[in-house]
C-alpha positions, 0 to 999 in steps of 0.5 A, spaced: 027 452 520 022 448 524 019 452 530 020 448 537 013 450 540 016 448 547 021 453 547 019 460 549 026 463 546 024 461 539 022 468 538 029 471 540 032 466 534 038 466 539 044 464 535 048 461 542 047 462 549 053 461 554 051 459 561 057 459 566 056 456 573 061 458 578 062 454 585 067 458 589 070 453 595 070 459 600 064 464 600 069 469 603 074 469 597 080 468 602 086 465 599 086 458 596 079 460 593 078 455 587 073 456 582 070 451 577 066 453 571 061 449 567 060 452 560 054 450 556 053 452 549 046 452 546 046 453 538 039 454 535 032 453 537 032 445 535 038 444 540 035 448 546 030 443 548 035 437 547 040 441 552 035 442 558 037 435 561 044 437 560 043 444 563 039 441 569 045 436 570 050 441 570 046 445 576 046 439 580 053 438 579 054 445 581 049 445 587 053 442 593 049 443 600 056 443 603 058 449 599 055 456 597 049 456 592 052 456 585 052 463 582 052 464 574 052 468 569 048 468 562 052 471 556 048 471 549 051 471 542 045 474 539 044 482 539 036 481 539 036 477 546 041 481 549 037 486 552 033 480 555 038 476 558 045 478 557 049 480 563 044 477 569 047 474 575 044 470 581 043 464 585 040 457 585 032 458 587 026 455 585 024 460 580 024 459 572 028 463 567 023 462 561 026 457 555 032 454 559 028 450 564 033 452 570 031 454 577 034 461 578 032 467 582 035 473 580 037 478 585 034 485 585 041 488 585 043 484 579 041 488 572 043 488 565 049 492 564 048 499 562 051 502 556 054 509 557 049 514 555 051 517 548 054 524 547 049 528 543 052 532 537 053 539 539 049 541 533 043 536 534 040 531 530 042 530 523 039 535 518 038 531 512 036 524 511 040 519 507 037 521 500 038 528 501 045 527 504 047 523 498 045 529 493 049 534 498 055 529 497 054 529 489 053 537 489 059 538 493 063 534 489 061 537 483 062 544 485 069 542 489 072 538 483 069 544 478 072 549 482 079 546 483 080 544 476 078 552 474 084 554 479 089 548 477 088 551 469 089 558 472 095 556 475 098 552 469 097 558 465 100 562 469 106 558 471 111 560 465 111 567 468 116 564 473 121 564 468 119 570 464 118 575 470 117 573 477 114 580 479 108 578 475 108 571 477 107 572 485 101 577 484 098 572 479 099 566 484 096 571 489 090 572 485 089 564 484 090 563 492 084 568 492 080 564 488 081 558 493 079 562 499 073 564 495 071 557 493 072 555 501 068 561 503 062 559 498 063 552 500 062 553 507 056 558 506 052 553 502 053 546 505 056 548 512 053 555 514 057 557 520 057 563 525 063 566 527 063 570 534 069 574 535 072 578 541 079 580 543 083 584 548 086 591 549 092 589 544 087 589 538 082 595 540 079 598 534 082 593 529 075 588 529 069 592 527 062 590 525 059 593 518 053 594 516 049 588 514 052 584 519 059 583 517 065 584 520 072 588 518 079 587 520 084 592 520 090 587 521 097 589 518 099 587 511 105 583 514 104 578 520 105 572 523 098 568 526 099 563 531 093 559 533 091 553 537 089 547 533 082 544 534 080 541 528 083 540 521 078 545 518 081 551 523 085 554 517 079 555 513 076 559 518 082 563 519 083 564 512 077 567 511 079 572 516 084 574 511 078 575 506 074 579 511 081 584 512 082 591 509 086 590 505 084 583 503 089 578 505 086 572 503 091 572 497 097 572 501 096 567 506 102 562 507 101 556 511 106 551 514 103 544 513 105 536 514 109 534 508 104 528 506 099 533 504 103 536 498 101 529 495 094 530 495 091 530 487 089 537 485 090 540 492 097 538 493 100 541 487 096 547 488 098 548 495 105 548 492 104 553 487 101 557 493 108 557 496 106 553 502 111 550 507 111 543 507 114 540 514 117 533 515 118 534 523 125 533 522 128 540 524 135 538 520 131 537 514 126 543 515 130 548 517 133 549 510 126 549 507 124 554 512 130 559 511 129 558 503 121 560 503 122 565 509 128 568 505 123 569 499 118 572 503 123 577 506 125 579 499 125 587 498 122 589 491 122 596 488 116 600 485 116 604 479 118 610 483 124 607 486 121 605 493 123 599 496 117 595 499 115 588 501 110 583 499 104 582 503 104 576 508 100 572 513 104 566 515 100 561 519 103 557 524 100 551 529 105 551 534 102 544 537 104 541 531 097 537 530 090 538 531 087 536 538 085 529 539 086 523 544 092 521 542 095 528 542 093 530 549 096 523 551 103 525 548 102 532 551 101 529 558 107 524 557 111 530 555 109 535 561 110 529 566 117 527 563 119 534 563 116 536 570 111 541 566 104 543 568 099 539 563 094 544 560 087 541 560 084 544 553 090 545 549 097 541 547 104 544 549 106 547 543 113 546 540 117 552 540 123 550 535 120 552 528 116 558 531 122 560 534 126 559 528 121 563 523 120 569 528 128 570 528 128 569 520 122 575 520 125 579 525 126 586 522 120 585 516 114 583 521 112 587 527 107 583 530 105 576 532 097 575 532 095 570 537 088 567 536 084 562 541 079 558 537 073 554 540 067 550 537 061 551 541 058 545 544 064 540 544 063 537 551 069 537 556 074 532 555 071 531 548 075 534 542 072 537 536 075 532 531 070 527 534 064 531 532 066 536 526 069 532 520 067 533 513 061 529 513 058 532 519 059 539 517 058 539 510 053 533 508 049 532 514 047 539 516 051 539 523 056 544 522 059 548 528 053 552 531 059 557 532 066 558 532 069 563 537 075 566 536 079 570 541 085 575 539 091 578 542 097 581 539 104 581 541 110 585 538 116 581 536 121 586 539 118 584 546 119 577 545 125 573 548 128 571 541 135 571 543 134 565 547 131 559 545 129 556 552 126 563 554 122 563 548 120 556 549 118 558 556 114 565 553 110 561 548 108 555 553 106 561 558 101 564 552 098 557 551 097 556 559 093 563 558 089 559 552 088 554 557 085 559 561 081 562 556 078 555 554 076 554 561 072 560 561 069 559 555 067 552 557 064 555 563 060 561 561 059 559 553 063 565 551 070 568 551 072 575 555 068 580 551 072 585 547 076 590 550 075 598 549 069 597 544 062 599 544 061 591 542 062 586 546 062 581 541 062 581 533 058 576 530 057 574 523 057 568 518 062 565 514 060 568 507 062 572 501 060 580 500 057 579 494 054 572 491 057 573 484 065 573 487 065 566 486 065 567 478 072 570 479 075 563 480 073 561 473 076 568 470 082 565 467 079 559 465 073 562 461 078 567 457 082 561 455 076 557 453 074 563 449 081 564 446 081 557 444 074 557 441 075 563 437 082 561 434 079 554 432 074 557 428 079 562 425 083 556 423 077 552 421 075 558 417 082 559 413 085 553 413 087 549 407 081 544 409 076 549 408 
C-alpha cells in the first residue's frame, strides 16, 4: 500500500477511526435535551487525508456560537492506535490532534480509560516456557494414559471375580483403587508439587502426627464419612491422598459421590464404576434408590475364618455444596439465601442437606464419626475463586500449582447429630458451613487456619508424595503378570504346536 506522507497517522496503520460530535441544546442537561451526532468513519491511510475537509465541515456544522462548544469522543478499531487516541474527550479549540487536522483541546481530566489491573496468579509467573509446557503435556499424557491402561487391564482381569467369589472381588478392586491413588500422587509429586498444611481442633487431637523425613501420619478410623467444602475440581485428589497417608492406609477404600456425567469419560468413567463410586443425577427420586443400594453394600457384614463378623473399611466422601465454588455457584447460593431469609456466607456456598441426611441415616450404626475438612488454597484473593487459578493446565503444565493447600479438620459423632429430623439436620449442617466461613475468613486475614489444638506442633507441613519412589510400579503388577503369562504361553504353543 502506498504511504501518505502527509498523514502522521500512517505509522499507526489504523483500520478505522470514528469521530462523534455531540451538540447538547441545554448545557445543564435539563429535561428536553436533544443531541445531534455526526459520525465519520475513516478507513485506511489513503482515505484519511481525503476526509479532512469533511471533518472540518462537520466541526463547523456542530460549532454554533449560540450553543455550547461541541464535545467529542474518538474511538478506534485499531488495537495499535488505541493507547494514543481511544476514549479521549474534549471541546473545540485551536489545538491540533496530529493527523486529523481538527482543532481540539483535550481537558486535563480527560484521560484514556484505564483497564483494571490484572490479578496476579497466586503462584506467580509461569514456571515454564511454551516449549517446556508442550514437553510437559506430552510427558504427562504418556504417563497418565499408560497408567490408566494398566489399571483398566487390571480391572478387566479381575472383573470375573464378581461372579466367582465377591469376597475376592472387592479386595481385588480395592487394590486397583490403591493403584489409581498412587498414580495421582506421583502425578502431583512430579508435575504439580504441592505443600499441604494441616491443623485441626481438639476433636482430632492425637490423630494427626508429623513423621520423620517431613511426612504426616493420620490415625483416622477405618469407617467414616468425610465432608468438605468444594473449592476446585481437584479437591478430591488431595483428600484421597489423606487416605494414603492414613494408618492403616485407606486409599483403596475411598468412595466418592459424583455427578452422573463423569461416568461417561473414556477409561476413567468405567474405572470409577468398578470402584463403586456413586453417581448422582441431582434428582432425589432417582438418586435415593441408587444411594440405598450402594450404601447397603457398604453396610454388608462379612464373616472371617473364625466366624467373627466384620465390616469392610470405607471412607465415604461427600461435598454437600453439590459443586465447586464459582461465580455462578455463589450467585445461586446468594439467591437461595435471600429467598429463604438465610444468612449468606461469603467464602462458601450453602450446603444441600438432603443427600447427606439420607446417607448418614443409612450408615447409622455402622459409622461412628463424620470428619469435616475445611479446604483453602494459598493466595486466592478475596472475591476470587480457586478454579480461576488452579486448573489442569496451570497446575500440571505451567508449573503454577498451589503454593499450599490448607486443611483444617473437625470431627462429629453421628449420635450427637439430629438425624431424626430433616429440618433440624439442615439447620445443623448450615451452622457447620457458617463455621467454615468464619475459618476461611480467618485464613484470608492471617494466611493460616487456627493452630492445632492439644499438640506440640501448631501445623503439620508436608508435600503430596509417596513414601517410596518404587511404589508406582504397583500400578503395573497385574499387567506385568498378564504379559509374562501371555508371552510364555505363546512360546510354549509355538514350540509344541503342529506348525513347529
